[in-house]
Every structure is written in C-alpha cells, then in structure tokens.
N, C-alpha and C positions, 0 to 999 in steps of 0.2 A: 278644790275650788267649788264654791256654791254655784248651783244652777242659776244663771241669770235669766230673769224674765223681762222681756222688753216692755217698756212703759205702755205701749199700745194694747198689750194683753193684760198687764198688771192693773191698769186703771180703766179697763173696759167697763162701761156702765152696766149695772145689774138691775137698775130700776129706771122708769121713765124720767124721774126727776133729775137723774144724773146724766141724761143725754144732753149733749152740748149743741145749742143752736138750732134745734128742730122742734121748738115748742108747738108750732102749728100742727105738727104730726102727732106728737105724744098726747096733746090735749084732746085731739079728735079720737084717737084710739081709746083713751080712757073713758070718754063720753059714750062711745059705742058700747063699751062693756057696762057702763052705768045704766044705760037705757035699754040694755038687752037687744041691741040692734047691730049685732056683729055679722058682717057680710060673710058669704061663703068663700070669697077669694079676694086677695089684695095684691096689688102690684106696687112695690116700692122701687122708685126709679130716681136716679140722680148721679152726680159725679162720684168718683171713688173716695173712700175714706170719710164719708160724712155721716155714717151711722145707719145705713139701710139694713145690713145683716144684724147689727146690734139690736135695732128696734124690733126686727122680726123675731129674734130670740126672746127678748123681754116680753113681747106680746104673746108669743107661744107659751111662755111660762105663766104669764098672768091669766091666760084663759083657763088654765087648769089649776090655778092656785086655790087651795082649800079655805084659806083665811085671808082674802085680799084686804088691804087697808081701806080706810074710808075714802081715800083718793084713788082706789082701784089700782094700787101698785102691788106687785107680787110680794108676799111676806118674806120669802126666802127662808122660812122656818118649817113649813109643813112638809109632809112626805113627798108630795109632788114636786115642790120647789127644790128640795134637797136632791131628789133623784135627777132632776134636770141639771142642777149645778154640778153634780158628780158625773154627768154624761152617761147616766144610767136610765134615763126615762124611756119607757116603752111606747109612749104616746106622742112623742115629737120625733119626726123623721126629717133629717136634713139630707138634701141631695145637691151635689155640685154638678150643675148642668154642663160645665165646661169639660168635664171628663166623663160624664154619663149622659150623653146627648143623643143616644140612638133610640129608635122606636122600641127596642127590647127593654131598655131601661125604664121607659115610661110605662110599658105594659106591666112590668114587675111592680111599679109603684101603684098602678091602678088596681092590681090584684091585692095589694096590701090595704087599699082603701076599704075593701069589703070586710076587713076584720075590724070589729068594734074595739073601742078603747078599753084598756084594762084599768079599772079603778079610777077613772077620770071622766069628765064630761065630754072632752073633745079629743080628737086625734088630729094633730097639726102637722102639716107638711110644708117645710121651708125649702124652696128651690132657688138656689143662688145662681147668678149669671144665666138666667133663664133664656136670654136671647141666643144662647149657644145651641139650643135644641134644634134638631133638624126639622125640616118641613113635615116629614112623616111623623116625627115625635109630637110635634104640635097638634097634628090632626088626630093622633091617637089619644091625646090629652083632652080634646075639646069637650066630648060628651060628659066625662067625669067632672070637669071643671064647671060645666053648666048645671048639672043635676047630681051633685054629690050627696052622700048620706048626710043626715042632719048633724051627725057628730064630726064630720070632716071639715077642716078649714085649711085653705091653701094660702101661703104667703110667698109670692114670687118677688125676686129682687134682680135688678138689672142696672147696668150703667148705660145701656143703649136702648132706650125705649122705642126708638124708631125702627128697630129690627123685630119688634114684637108684632105678630100678624094681628090685623084688626079684630078678627074673631075671638082672639084671646083677650085683647084689651076690653072688648065689649062685655066680657064676663067678669071683669075685675073692678074693684074700687081702686082707682089710681091715686097714689100719693107721691107728689113730687118733692124730693128732698133738695134743699138748697145748699150752696156752698156756705161754709161757716164763716162768719165775720171775723176779721183779724182780732178785734178786741175780745171776742168770746174765746178765741184760741189762746190769746195772751193770758186771760184770766185762768183758763184751765191749766196752762203751763206753769203759772205761778202757784197754783194749788199742788201740782205734781212736784214742783221744786221744793215747796215747803214740806210736803210729806216725806221727801227723800233727804231733807236736811241740806239742800243745795241753795246757795246764794246766786241769784241771777238778776242781772240788770234788765229793766223793762225794755230798754231799747234793743238789747240782745234778743229778747223773746219776740219783739216785733219783727226782727229780721227773720227769725224762724217762721213766724206766722205768715209773713209775706212770701217767703220761699215755698211754703206749703200750699199756697194758692187755694185756700179754702178747705183743704183736706186735713182733718184733725189727726188721722192716722199718720200721714206724712209728717206733720208737725212733731208728733211724739217720737217718730223715728229719727228726725233731725236733732231733736232735743237729746236723745240718747247718744248720738254721735258727738254732740258738743260736750256732754259730760265726760265721754271717753277722752276727749281732747283737752278739756280745761280742768277736769276734776270737779270739785265741789264749789267752784267759784267761776261762774260764767259771766264774762264781761263783754261789753259791746265790741271791743277790739278783737277778742278771741273769736267771737262769732263771725266777724267780718273776715278774719284770716282763715278760719277753718272751713267756712262755707263758700269761700271765694266770691264774696259779695262786694260789689262796688260801693265804697263808702259814700254816704250822702254828701260829705264835704266836697267830694270831687264835682258834684253837680252845682253846689254853691259857687265853687271857684270857676267852673265853666261859664256860668251865667255872668259872673263878674267880668270875665275876660271877653265874652261876646258883646256885652254892653259897655265896651271901652273903645278908645280910639285906636288901639293896637290889636288887631285880630290874631297876630302870630302866636300869642300865648295860648289861645284856645286850641290851635292846631298842635302845639307842643304838648299840651295836656292830654289831648286825644291820643297822640303817639305814645305817651307814657302809659296810658291806660291799656293800649294794645300790647305794649311790651310786657306788661304785667300778666298778660294772658287772658284778658277779658274779651268777650265777643263784641263786635261792633254793633250788632243788632240789640244786644242786651243794654249796651250803653245808650243807644239812641232811644230805645223804649223807656229807659229810666229817665232820660232827659225830658222826654215828652211828659212823663208823669210829674217831673219837677216843675215844668212850666204850668201844668194843670194846677198843681198845688199853690203856685204863686198867684194864679188867678183866684183861687178860692181864698187865699190869705188877704186879698184886697178888700174883702167884704166881711164884716164881723158876723153876718148871718151864715156865711158859707165856710167859715173856719172849721166848724165841726165836721165838715165833710172830708177833711183830711184824716186819714187813718195813720196817725203818728203820735209820738209822745208830746207832752206839753212843751218840753225844752226845744224840740225840733220845730214845733209849730211857731214858737217865738222867733226862731231864725227865719222861717218863711215870711213871717209878718214883717220883720226888719228888711229883708231883701225886696219884698214886694212893695214897700212903702213908697219908693220913689220910681218904680218901674211903670212905664206907660202901658195901659191896658191893651190898646190896639197892637202895640209891639209884642206883648205876650201872646195875644191871640194868633198873630201871624207866625210867631216862633212855634207855637203849639201845632199849628197847621203844617208847617214845614217838617217838623220832627215826626209827626204822625204819618205824613206822606212818605218820608224816607223809610220809616219802619215798615210801611205797607209794601214798598217796592224793593226792599232790601234783598230778598232772596232771588229776585229776578235779575239783579244787577250783576254784570260781569266783573266790575271793579267796585267791590263793596266798600272798600276804604274811601275811595274817591267820592262815592255817593254820600257818605256821611260828611266828608270834608266840604262838599258843595253845599250841603244843608247848613253847616255851621257858617260858611261864608255868606249865604243868603240871609241868615239871621242877623249877622253883623251888618250887612248892607242895609237891611231894614232899619236897624238902629241908627245908622248914619243918616238915612233918609228922614226919619222922624226927627232926629236932632236938628238937621238943616231946616226942616219945615217949621219947627217951633222956634228956632234960633236960640235954643237953650239946651244945656246938657241934660240927658235923660239917664245918666249913669246910675247904676244901682249903688246904694250905700254900702261902703266897705266896712266890715266889722270883723272882729276876731270871732271865728266860729270853731269851736272845739266841742266834740261830742263827749 
C-alpha cells in the first residue's frame, strides 16, 4: 500500500502566492524584503489552521533564497531553498515551545544564536506555540530578542496572543492572521479536488468550509474524510450524512411550520431532529443563522452577505419574499437568546421548544394586527 499523505501536508503552500486568505500578511512580508526593512522579530498570531507556521516557514526560506523572484518569492531551486525543502537547512531552526518550554531550552537556543549562519545571510528561528514558554523562559529570551546579532531573525507563532507577556510583544512586529473566508476555502478545496481527480459538489464543499470554521487545515482534514467515505464523487447528501450536518432543508421546513396556523408541526420536526442525534444547541444556532439569512435576502444589496451557493440563495429569496421583517427580527432575537442561555438551562429541550412557541406566537400577533396572512410562500425545495 502506498504511503498516503494527507491533503493538509500535500498541498501545503510553498510560496506566499499560494497562501490562502492572508494577502494582507504575505504582501507586507514581501514588501519588507523588497525595501530591506526586515525586522529582527515577528509575532504571528491568530486561530488554528490559518497559515501562521506555513507563512513563517516560507518567510524563513525566502530570507535566505539566493535567487528570489521579482515578487520576492523563494525560487525553490537554489541550494538554500533545496536544503530547506529537504529539511536539511543549517540556518533555519524550528522549536516547538509546547514541548520545549523550559528555561534550559531557551538558553540552548540563545547559545546557538551566537553561531553565525553558514553560507547564508540570516539565521532564522521559528518558535511555534510560543505562549507555552514558562515565565523564566520568557525572561531568559528577552535580551536576545531585543538585541540579537544582525544575522538573527526570530519568528514566533501563537494561537493565544493574550498569554504573551508585554515585554515580548513590544519587541516584535505583530501580525494578526484572520479566519479564512468560506468562499476562499471552497475555491481551494475545488483546486485540491481537481488535482486529485475528484468530483465534488460546490454545496458539499461549502458544508466542509462551514464546519471548518475558518481553518483551512481543518477543512482539508474533513475533505480527506469525505473522500474516504464517498470515493471520487462527493455529493451534497454524502457530505450531510458523513459529517452529521443538519440539512438546510430542515430549516426551510421549520420556518414554514412556525409561520403557519398550526405550530405542532414545528415541534414534531424538532423532535425528529433530536431523534436523529443532532444537538439542540446546534439546531437553534443554525435556525438563528437561517433567520439572519432571510433578513439579508429581503434586500438585494445584502444578498451577497450570505455565504452560500446561488441555488440556496434563491431559496432564501423565495422564502423571505412574503415574510414580515419585524417578525424575522423578533425570531432572530429569540433564537439568539435561546442559544446564549442554552448551556445554563436545566431542561434544554424545553428551552428550545419555548423559543419555537414564542416565534409562532409572534407570527399570530403580527397576523392579527395586520388582518392578513403573513405566511411564507411554500415551494418545493430540493438541494
């Protein structure tokens, strides 16, 4: 059996241009090299799986590249780039602070800083999960970080910026990485699928992107899981089944039932959702997002704020066409309140059911006030 390489490693960016969703970071780093204004220390911070360590490695490689491109990308062909790509570079030192967090580890690193680079301009130190360093280790690192040799560059990475002591922060240029947009993740997954000869529905990839919550590494791991389940043809239904995701059609049905004269159907649908093993809080949070999308769908200028496919957008527009805006706002407020108080509730199911009944009661009130039906248009909705 061939050795399988997970997509997160196989398609890990090797140049700044291939980094997904962090253009504000990569352009700044390239400009710093272009103007010869590379700082002595950098702090890359942000959520997991958004490219902090990847950018640190590309930057370390680019600093010592012998023949950088016109756009200051590493060439990946010179001896320095090849040595780094083969994990044989003597001028780039990576330290995992999660498992090397003692003062002795930092003292060993400081001792290495005194040794000049071999056949390169810089000696680059990449310290991952730097927030895990002990207080004594931070203190031992301060002087070297503030006044390193001209050839030494430090790139620190962390998911918890608030744990970094101020004296370290003041000595670094801080770069805040952001969560990657769903559409950027979908485009990258489409590229990976095409490269692997896999057919994948856009709606299925959007489910992956949503579940990844802005982390590209998580999205690629979920994608690999789907491939193992579905083979070379990933459909919307296979993604829903394998990832245990609540189908958006359930939310369309729920809104139809809530904005109807008979509220019992909404309770029966919620019971069916629970029987299938879905969490009540996940359902109410998804329903809140659904009401939010319905509000966005009522205005042509805000339709673009919905991160979903064109076919699903059309369904939102159809359902929102005859819905009362005040009613949608109140429903969004009630579902958001239920989501916020869910964990503190002793009877979680009842708290969701009460919210559903309140939403229906608001529908009845608005209907009586206007003296006309406010029901949502019923149409066949199939993904």
